[in-house]
N, C-alpha and C positions, 0 to 999 in steps of 0.2 A: 606263845602264839597267844593272843587275847582269845578266851572263851567264846566270846560273841562272834568271833569268825568262823569257829568250826562248824555251825549249822550251815551257814552259807556256802561254804567250800564243800561240803559233802554234796549239797545239792546240786552245783553248777561246775565247781571247779574253776571258776573265774571269779575274780574281785575287782571291785571299782578301784580307782585311784586312791581313794582315802584308805581303804582296807588293805590294800597293797602295800601303801605306804607303810601302815601299822606292822604288817607281815614281815617286812624286812627293816623295820626299825629305822625308817627316815622319813621324810615330810612330803606331802602331796607337791609342794614347791619345787622340791629337788627332782621328784619324779618329771615334773612338768619340764623342767630346765633339761633333763636328760633326753627326753623326747625331741624337744627343739634342736638340740645338738646332735641327735641322732647316737646318742648313747645310752646306757642303761638296759634294763631287761626289755627284751620283746613285748610288744602290746599290741591291743588290736581296738578297732574303733567301730562303733555302729552309730552312724549318724555322728553326733557331738559327743557321744559317750565312749570313753575310753575303758578298757578293761585289761587285766592281767591275767594270764593263765597260772594257777598255783605252780603247776610243774615248770613252768618258764622261770619264776621267780626262785624256786629251788635251784634249778640249773644255773641261774645267774649267780646265786650266792656260791653254789660250788665251784663256778669257773673264777671266782675271784677270791678263793681262799688263797692264805700264804702259808708255806710250811714254816715250821719253828726254825729252820736255819735262815730264814729271812729272803728265801728265794720264792719265785712263783711256783706254783703246782702246774 
């Protein structure tokens, strides 16, 4: 996790699309596509601002882990 994200995460527990993309090592464009298709991690919206809770990103990553035998967890 980039060190620049840590203070914001501790203060709010929510990340902008830009920081959420960095947190899960993807792009803002990918997050936007997932939102449009109803996929990806849960997100919130306040007006036009989109945010992701750190706990939701962690859960999304956990839910998409694959075990070493090739099966889903």
